[in-house]
C-alpha positions in Angstrom: -91.6 32.5 -115.4 -89.1 33.9 -113.0 -89.6 36.4 -110.4 -87.7 34.8 -107.7 -84.3 34.0 -108.9 -83.2 36.8 -110.8 -86.3 38.2 -112.9 -89.3 39.5 -111.1 -92.4 39.4 -113.4 -95.1 40.7 -111.1 -98.6 39.3 -111.6 -101.0 41.8 -113.2 -103.6 42.1 -110.5 -104.7 45.1 -108.5 -107.0 45.0 -105.3 -110.6 45.5 -106.4 -112.5 48.4 -104.8 -114.4 47.5 -101.7 -111.7 45.4 -100.2 -109.7 48.1 -98.5 -109.9 46.2 -95.2 -108.1 43.1 -96.7 -105.7 45.3 -98.4 -104.9 47.1 -94.9 -104.4 43.7 -93.3 -102.2 42.6 -96.1 -100.1 45.7 -95.7 -99.9 45.4 -92.0 -98.8 41.7 -92.1 -96.5 42.6 -94.9 -94.7 45.2 -92.8 -94.5 42.7 -90.0 -92.7 40.4 -92.2 -90.5 42.8 -94.2 -89.0 44.7 -91.3 -87.5 41.5 -89.7 -86.5 40.2 -93.1 -84.4 43.5 -93.8 -82.9 43.3 -90.3 -81.9 39.8 -91.0 -80.0 40.8 -94.2 -78.1 43.4 -92.4 -77.4 40.9 -89.5 -75.9 38.4 -91.8 -73.6 41.0 -93.3 -72.5 42.2 -89.9 -72.0 38.6 -88.6 -70.0 37.3 -91.5 -67.8 40.5 -91.8 -67.1 40.4 -88.3 -66.0 36.9 -88.6 -63.5 38.1 -91.4 -62.2 40.9 -89.2 -61.8 38.6 -86.1 -60.0 35.9 -88.0 -58.0 37.8 -90.5 -57.0 41.0 -88.7 -57.5 40.1 -84.8 -56.4 36.4 -85.2 -59.3 35.4 -82.9 -61.7 33.5 -84.9 -65.4 33.8 -83.8 -66.3 30.1 -83.3 -69.9 31.0 -83.1 -70.3 33.1 -86.3 -71.1 30.3 -88.8 -73.5 28.7 -86.4 -75.4 32.1 -85.8 -75.3 33.0 -89.5 -76.8 29.6 -90.3 -79.6 30.0 -87.7 -80.5 33.5 -89.0 -80.2 32.3 -92.6 -83.1 29.8 -92.4 -85.3 32.6 -90.9 -84.2 35.0 -93.7 -85.1 32.2 -96.4 -88.6 31.6 -95.0 -89.6 35.1 -94.4 -88.2 36.1 -97.8 -90.2 33.3 -99.3 -93.2 34.6 -97.7 -92.6 38.2 -99.0 -92.1 36.8 -102.5 -95.5 34.9 -102.2 -97.2 38.1 -101.0 -95.7 40.1 -104.0 -96.3 37.3 -106.5 -92.6 36.9 -107.3 -92.2 33.2 -107.0 -90.8 31.6 -110.4 -93.6 30.4 -112.5 -93.9 29.6 -116.2 -96.3 32.0 -117.8 -95.5 31.6 -121.5 -98.6 29.4 -122.2 -101.2 31.1 -120.0 -100.2 34.7 -120.8 -101.6 34.4 -124.3 -105.1 33.3 -122.9 -108.0 36.0 -122.6 -108.1 37.7 -119.3 -110.9 35.7 -117.8 -109.1 32.5 -118.4 -105.8 33.9 -117.3 -107.3 35.1 -114.1 -108.6 31.6 -113.4 -105.2 30.1 -114.0 -103.7 32.7 -111.6 -106.2 31.7 -109.0 -105.3 28.1 -109.6 -101.6 28.9 -109.0 -102.3 30.3 -105.6 -104.6 27.6 -104.6 -102.1 24.9 -105.6 -99.5 26.6 -103.5 -101.9 26.9 -100.6 -102.8 23.2 -100.9 -99.1 22.2 -100.4 -98.7 24.6 -97.4 -101.7 23.2 -95.8 -100.5 19.7 -96.2 -97.0 20.5 -95.0 -97.9 22.6 -92.0 -98.3 19.5 -89.6 -95.2 17.9 -90.6 -93.2 21.2 -90.4 -94.4 21.6 -86.9 -93.5 18.0 -85.8 -90.0 18.5 -87.5 -89.4 21.6 -85.6 -90.4 20.0 -82.3 -88.0 17.1 -83.0 -85.3 19.5 -83.6 -85.9 21.2 -80.2 -84.2 18.3 -78.5 -80.9 19.1 -80.4 -78.5 21.5 -78.8 -76.1 23.5 -81.1 -72.5 23.0 -80.4 -71.1 26.5 -80.4 -73.9 28.6 -79.0 -75.3 25.7 -76.9 -79.0 26.7 -77.5 -81.9 24.6 -78.7 -82.1 24.0 -82.4 -85.7 25.0 -82.0 -84.7 28.6 -82.4 -83.6 27.8 -85.8 -86.1 25.2 -86.9 -89.1 27.2 -85.8 -88.4 29.3 -88.9 -89.9 26.7 -91.3 -93.5 26.3 -89.7 -93.4 30.2 -89.0 -92.7 30.6 -92.7 -95.4 28.1 -93.8 -98.0 29.9 -91.6 -97.2 33.3 -93.1 -97.3 31.9 -96.7 -100.8 30.3 -95.8 -101.9 33.7 -94.6 -100.6 35.5 -97.5 -102.2 32.9 -100.0 -105.5 33.4 -98.5 -105.3 37.2 -98.6 -104.2 37.0 -102.3 -107.2 34.7 -103.0 -109.6 37.1 -101.3 -108.2 40.4 -102.4 -106.7 39.6 -106.1 -109.2 37.2 -107.5 -113.0 37.0 -108.0 -115.0 34.9 -105.5 -116.1 32.7 -108.5 -112.5 32.1 -109.4 -111.1 31.6 -105.9 -114.0 29.0 -105.1 -113.3 27.3 -108.3 -109.6 27.0 -107.9 -109.9 25.8 -104.3 -112.5 23.3 -105.2 -110.4 22.0 -108.1 -107.3 21.7 -106.0 -109.0 19.9 -103.0 -110.6 17.6 -105.5 -107.4 16.6 -107.1 -105.6 16.0 -103.8 -108.6 14.0 -102.6 -108.6 11.8 -105.8 -104.8 11.1 -105.4 -105.4 10.2 -101.8 -108.1 7.8 -102.7 -105.9 6.4 -105.5 -103.1 5.9 -103.0 -103.4 2.0 -102.6 -103.6 1.5 -106.3 -100.4 3.6 -106.8 -98.1 1.6 -104.5 -97.9 -1.5 -106.6 -96.9 0.6 -109.7 -93.3 0.9 -108.7 -91.2 3.3 -110.9 -94.1 4.2 -113.0 -94.8 6.5 -110.1 -91.9 8.5 -111.0 -93.5 9.2 -114.4 -96.9 10.0 -112.7 -95.5 12.3 -110.2 -92.1 13.8 -111.4 -93.1 13.9 -115.1 -96.9 14.2 -115.2 -97.7 16.2 -112.1 -94.6 18.5 -112.4 -95.2 19.1 -116.0 -98.8 19.9 -115.8 -98.4 22.1 -112.9 -95.4 24.0 -114.3 -97.1 24.6 -117.7 -100.5 25.7 -115.7 -98.4 28.5 -114.2 -98.2 27.0 -110.7 -94.9 28.4 -109.1 -92.1 26.0 -109.7 -91.5 25.5 -105.9 -95.0 24.3 -105.3 -94.9 22.1 -108.4 -91.9 20.3 -107.2 -93.1 20.2 -103.6 -96.5 18.9 -104.3 -95.1 16.1 -106.6 -92.5 15.1 -104.0 -95.0 15.2 -101.2 -97.6 13.1 -103.2 -94.8 10.6 -104.1 -93.6 10.2 -100.5 -97.1 10.0 -99.0 -98.8 7.9 -101.5 -96.2 5.5 -102.7 -93.6 5.1 -99.9 -93.5 4.5 -96.3 -91.2 7.6 -95.7 -92.7 10.0 -93.1 -93.7 13.3 -94.8 -91.7 15.1 -92.1 -88.7 13.9 -94.1 -89.6 16.3 -96.9 -89.2 19.2 -94.4 -85.8 17.9 -93.4 -84.7 17.6 -96.9 -85.9 21.0 -97.9 -84.2 22.4 -94.8 -80.9 20.6 -95.8 -81.2 21.8 -99.4 -82.0 25.4 -98.8 -79.7 26.2 -95.7 -76.3 25.0 -96.7 -73.8 27.6 -95.5 -72.4 28.2 -99.0 -75.9 29.4 -100.2 -75.5 32.4 -97.8 -73.7 34.0 -100.6 -77.1 34.3 -102.6 -78.8 36.9 -100.6 -75.4 38.6 -99.9 -74.5 38.8 -103.6 -78.0 39.9 -104.6 -77.7 42.8 -102.0 -74.4 43.7 -103.5 -75.9 43.9 -106.9 -78.6 46.3 -105.9 -76.1 48.4 -104.0 -73.6 49.0 -106.9 -76.5 50.1 -109.1 -77.6 52.6 -106.4 -74.0 53.7 -105.6 -73.3 54.7 -109.4 -70.6 52.2 -109.7 -72.2 50.5 -112.7 -72.7 53.8 -114.5 -69.2 54.8 -113.9 -67.9 51.7 -115.6 -70.4 52.1 -118.6 -69.2 55.7 -119.2 -65.5 54.6 -119.2 -66.3 52.0 -121.7 -68.3 54.3 -123.9 -65.4 56.8 -123.9 -63.2 54.0 -125.4 -65.4 52.5 -128.0 -68.4 54.9 -128.5 -66.9 56.4 -131.8 -66.6 53.0 -133.7 -69.3 51.4 -135.6 -71.5 49.5 -133.3 -69.4 50.8 -130.5 -72.1 51.1 -127.9 -73.1 47.6 -128.6 -69.5 46.5 -127.6 -69.9 48.7 -124.7 -73.1 46.8 -123.7 -71.2 43.5 -124.0 -68.4 44.7 -122.0 -70.4 46.3 -119.3 -72.6 43.1 -118.8 -69.2 41.2 -118.5 -67.9 43.6 -115.8 -71.0 44.1 -113.9 -71.8 40.4 -113.8 -68.5 40.1 -112.2 -69.8 42.2 -109.2 -73.3 41.5 -108.7 -74.1 37.8 -109.6 -77.8 38.8 -110.5 -78.8 39.1 -114.0 -81.8 41.2 -113.1 -79.6 43.6 -111.5 -77.1 43.5 -114.3 -79.4 44.4 -117.0 -81.2 46.9 -114.9 -78.0 48.8 -114.1 -76.7 48.8 -117.8 -79.7 49.3 -120.1 -80.9 52.6 -118.7 -77.3 54.0 -119.1 -76.9 52.9 -122.7 -80.2 52.5 -124.4 -81.1 56.3 -124.8 -77.9 57.1 -126.6 -78.0 53.9 -128.7 -81.5 54.9 -129.9 -80.4 58.4 -130.6 -77.8 56.8 -132.9 -80.4 54.9 -134.9 -80.4 51.6 -133.2 -83.8 49.6 -133.2 -85.4 48.9 -129.8 -85.8 45.3 -130.8 -82.2 44.9 -131.6 -81.2 46.5 -128.3 -83.2 44.1 -126.1 -82.1 41.2 -128.2 -78.5 42.1 -127.5 -79.3 42.7 -123.8 -80.9 39.3 -123.5 -77.9 37.6 -125.4 -75.4 39.3 -123.0 -77.3 37.9 -120.1 -76.8 34.4 -121.4 -73.1 35.1 -122.3 -72.3 36.3 -118.7 -73.8 33.3 -116.9 -70.5 31.9 -116.0 -69.0 35.2 -115.0 -68.1 35.1 -111.1 -69.9 35.3 -108.6 -72.7 33.8 -110.6 -75.3 32.4 -108.2 -75.6 29.3 -110.4 -71.9 28.6 -109.8 -72.4 29.0 -106.2 -75.3 26.5 -106.4 -73.3 24.1 -108.3 -70.6 24.2 -105.7 -73.1 23.7 -102.9 -74.9 20.6 -104.4 -71.9 18.9 -106.1 -69.0 19.7 -104.0 -67.0 21.3 -106.8 -64.6 24.0 -105.5 -66.4 27.4 -105.8 -63.0 29.1 -106.2 -62.2 26.8 -109.2 -65.6 27.6 -110.7 -65.1 31.2 -110.3 -61.7 30.9 -112.0 -63.0 28.7 -114.8 -65.9 30.9 -115.6 -64.0 34.0 -117.0 -62.7 32.7 -120.2 -65.9 30.9 -121.4 -67.7 34.3 -121.0 -65.0 36.0 -123.3 -65.4 33.3 -125.9 -69.2 33.8 -126.2 -68.6 37.7 -126.0 -66.3 37.4 -129.1 -69.2 35.6 -130.9 -71.6 38.4 -130.1 -68.9 41.0 -131.3 -68.8 39.3 -134.6 -72.7 39.6 -135.1 -72.5 43.3 -134.0 -69.6 44.0 -136.4 -71.7 42.6 -139.2 -75.0 44.2 -138.1 -73.5 47.6 -137.8 -71.0 47.7 -140.7 -72.8 50.4 -142.3 -73.5 52.6 -139.3 -73.5 56.4 -139.8 -71.0 58.0 -137.2 -70.8 61.4 -138.8 -72.4 63.0 -135.8 -70.5 61.0 -133.2 -67.4 62.8 -131.6 -64.5 60.7 -130.5 -63.5 61.1 -126.9 -60.0 62.8 -126.4 -57.2 61.3 -124.4 -57.8 63.4 -121.5 -61.6 62.6 -121.4 -60.7 59.0 -121.6 -58.4 59.3 -118.6 -60.8 61.3 -116.6 -63.6 58.7 -117.1 -61.0 56.0 -116.2 -60.1 57.7 -113.0 -63.8 58.1 -112.1 -64.4 54.4 -112.9 -61.3 52.8 -111.2 -63.0 52.4 -107.7 -65.9 50.4 -109.5 -63.4 48.5 -111.7 -61.5 47.4 -108.7 -64.3 45.7 -107.1 -64.2 42.5 -109.1 -60.5 42.2 -108.5 -60.8 42.9 -104.9 -63.5 40.1 -104.6 -61.3 37.7 -106.5 -58.2 38.5 -104.5 -60.0 38.1 -101.1 -61.0 34.5 -102.0 -57.7 33.6 -103.7 -55.5 35.1 -100.8 -57.6 33.3 -98.1 -58.8 36.5 -96.6 -62.4 35.1 -96.8 -64.4 32.3 -98.0 -66.6 32.5 -101.2 -69.5 32.8 -98.8 -68.0 35.6 -96.8 -66.5 37.6 -99.7 -69.6 39.4 -100.7 -69.6 41.2 -97.4 -66.2 42.7 -98.2 -67.8 43.9 -101.6 -70.8 45.3 -99.5 -68.7 47.2 -97.2 -66.5 48.5 -100.1 -69.5 49.6 -102.1 -71.0 51.5 -99.3 -67.7 53.2 -98.6 -67.3 54.2 -102.3 -70.9 55.2 -102.8 -70.8 57.5 -99.9 -67.2 59.0 -100.2 -66.4 58.6 -103.9 -69.4 58.8 -106.0 -71.7 60.4 -103.5 -74.9 58.8 -105.1 -75.7 56.6 -102.1 -79.5 57.1 -101.4 -80.0 56.0 -97.9 -83.8 56.4 -98.4 -83.7 53.5 -100.8 -81.7 51.1 -98.5 -84.8 49.7 -96.7 -86.5 48.9 -100.1 -83.2 47.2 -101.3 -83.0 45.0 -98.1 -86.5 44.0 -98.6 -86.1 43.2 -102.4 -83.0 41.2 -101.4 -85.0 39.2 -99.0 -87.7 38.5 -101.4 -85.5 37.5 -104.3 -83.4 35.3 -102.0 -86.2 33.7 -100.4 -87.8 32.8 -103.7 -84.5 31.3 -104.9 -83.6 29.5 -101.7 -87.0 27.8 -101.3 -86.8 26.5 -104.9 -83.4 25.0 -104.1 -85.0 23.4 -100.9 -87.9 22.0 -102.9 -85.7 20.8 -105.8 -83.1 19.1 -103.2 -86.1 17.2 -101.7 -87.3 16.2 -105.2 -83.7 15.1 -106.1 -83.5 13.0 -102.9 -86.9 11.4 -103.8 -85.5 10.6 -107.2 -82.3 9.1 -105.8 -84.1 7.1 -103.2 -86.3 5.6 -105.9 -83.2 4.2 -107.8 -83.8 6.5 -110.7 -80.1 7.8 -110.3 -78.7 4.4 -110.8 -80.8 4.1 -114.0 -79.7 7.4 -115.2 -76.1 6.6 -114.6 -76.5 3.3 -116.6 -78.1 5.1 -119.5 -75.8 8.0 -119.6 -72.4 6.1 -119.4 -73.5 3.9 -122.3 -74.3 6.7 -124.8 -72.9 6.3 -128.2 -69.6 8.4 -128.5 -68.5 8.2 -124.9 -67.6 11.5 -123.4 -68.6 13.4 -126.6 -72.1 11.9 -126.7 -72.6 12.5 -123.0 -71.5 16.2 -123.5 -73.9 16.7 -126.6 -76.9 15.1 -124.7 -76.1 17.3 -121.8 -76.0 20.3 -124.0 -79.5 19.7 -125.5 -81.0 18.7 -122.1 -79.7 21.7 -120.2 -80.9 24.1 -123.1 -84.4 22.6 -122.7 -84.2 22.6 -118.9 -82.9 26.2 -118.9 -86.0 27.4 -120.7 -88.5 25.4 -118.5 -87.0 25.2 -115.1 -84.3 28.0 -115.2 -80.6 27.4 -114.0 -80.9 26.9 -110.1 -83.8 24.2 -110.0 -82.4 22.3 -113.0 -78.9 22.3 -111.4 -80.2 21.2 -107.9 -82.3 18.4 -109.4 -79.7 17.1 -112.1 -76.4 18.3 -110.8 -75.8 15.7 -108.1 -76.8 13.0 -110.7 -75.0 14.1 -113.8 -71.7 15.5 -112.4 -70.4 12.1 -111.1 -71.3 10.7 -114.6 -69.2 13.5 -116.3 -66.2 12.6 -114.0 -66.7 9.0 -114.8 -66.6 9.4 -118.5 -63.5 11.6 -118.2 -64.9 15.2 -118.3 -63.3 17.7 -115.8 -66.1 18.8 -113.4 -65.2 22.6 -113.9 -65.4 22.2 -117.7 -68.7 20.4 -117.4 -70.1 23.0 -115.2 -69.2 25.7 -117.6 -70.9 23.9 -120.4 -74.2 23.1 -118.6 -74.5 26.7 -117.1 -74.0 28.2 -120.7 -76.4 25.8 -122.0 -79.0 26.7 -119.4 -78.4 30.5 -120.0 -79.0 29.8 -123.9 -82.3 28.3 -122.9 -83.2 30.8 -120.3 -82.7 33.8 -122.6 -84.1 32.4 -125.9 -87.7 33.1 -126.9 -90.4 31.9 -126.8 -90.0 30.1 -123.5 -86.9 31.8 -122.1 -88.0 34.1 -119.2 -84.9 36.0 -119.3 -85.7 37.3 -122.7 -89.1 38.8 -121.3 -87.2 40.3 -118.5 -84.9 42.1 -120.8 -87.9 43.4 -122.8 -89.4 44.7 -119.5 -86.1 46.3 -118.5 -85.7 47.9 -121.9 -89.5 48.9 -122.2 -89.8 47.1 -125.5 -92.3 44.9 -126.8 -91.3 41.2 -127.0 -92.3 41.0 -130.5 -89.8 43.6 -131.7 -86.8 41.6 -130.4 -87.8 38.0 -131.8 -86.2 38.5 -135.3 -82.8 40.1 -134.3 -82.2 37.9 -131.3 -81.7 34.7 -133.5 -78.4 35.8 -134.8 -77.0 36.5 -131.4 -78.5 33.2 -130.2 -76.6 31.3 -133.0 -73.4 33.2 -132.1 -73.9 31.9 -128.5 -74.5 28.3 -129.7 -71.4 28.4 -131.7 -69.4 29.7 -128.7 -71.0 27.0 -126.3 -69.9 24.2 -128.8 -66.4 25.7 -128.9 -66.1 25.9 -125.0 -67.4 22.2 -125.0 -65.0 21.1 -127.6 -61.9 23.0 -126.1 -61.7 22.2 -122.2 -58.7 24.6 -121.9 -61.2 27.7 -122.0 -62.6 26.3 -118.7 -59.7 24.8 -116.9 -56.7 26.4 -118.4 -56.1 28.7 -115.6 -56.9 26.3 -112.7 
């Protein structure tokens, strides 16, 4: 399902022969979008890092830096979303349609594109009118028209329409494209004609649009962003008097919060540390410490994921950095490929709370909980779950044959430690910069980026400048897919709130049997399910603003609750058969998903036990606040 947040599952389609002209247009338009998007990533780093230098070193704050960063941010988000659509990297649920025969799967793929195109055509007019209304606003610091910023939305919508048409023409058969477009047009027309009959139904419309439409769309493989957006657009247009232009404003408000600037910057940082050789240095140091004990490299995998997660904040980057460095040697020692991807997937769930987790940043942006507190609170819960995984590893590898393994000598360990020190210092540098007030949680990633470039160039000398352009475009694509989902989910959450659903939910959840314990238990089950279907970010944006106040009302600390729900979502995200994180781990490890199904359940049970322990003992989450 994911491709945008953290796991890119590219659609299996190649341009048929005879369509070279369309492919050429696609490449040309793609380059016109990718180059500015890459420049915008660099510009954001420069603007925010300059703000840190001016404020902390020169004591002359740049009053316009945040405003400029916010203006550029919406452009980055919309261009990135367009790139993600061109690449087929928007998050979607493919677990059900992946088992269909190729012809039927191709039809559903065409339907997914057509459904997204339907929403984009519907929202194009309101997006233009919203941008026009914003042109009358003058920004306070730079004193320019807000149209310079707002124009990003209709521009992004126009580009996504173009890329959707190109994908339909170039990646699908004429029959499938025509059938998908006809079906989507017929469904939209049917809802439009039913509009007068829907208005008197009241809250039943919530079930029709936000359960029925969203559920059918998601399960049919329509990207999550368009599933949410279509349902919200239909609800507002057909059952309320709210102008559809409001949807654009709510999406903008949700996706352009200044805190979310950390998303593309930490994604970029995660890709940089892999290229600079920092992750490999950490893995080698851990291997020198534990490689000679039974299951030693499995412990190294657990520890390496913990450390790398503390730097990158991107699970895809984490797994891609660690697996290639460890898997060959683990296989040489007799480890089964299925067990390797099972453990890799489990460590992905285990490290969901390790700062700077993008899910934690999202929680801070939509609930108002201190990101610094979330970063502090996320360290120990990750260790609790790591301990559970280590217990399973110890039992599974208790009869490991180590006769051919050589224990590293003291000088070898010290040498690997010295090599790894610059990389090991980065998580502490990031945390110290926030705690000491040098930078905000949004800006701190730029310190990590500058540090990684310096270390990669001068220390490890593995910095491949030729890869930098591709990394910048990958950052824009992944970030755009994440941010536009946050925007669509924010609009959907606003629609639910305006309907009175939030008041009903508060009433139900505050009167659950067992008080705080009952509320926590229901939350765990709910977020495991949500994690497997919607993944962490959209689930948090949808339900975070609703459930966090309830948690506080029943006496649960917000940071404690955040750790529990994030770990629960991680469990759902990485557990087969629906957890897309599991399939991403299989893709990275180049192992068939079937091989990891059996060995993963012991790890999942260990993670569940650790989750229950974290939920039962608040100290793990708030003991160091």
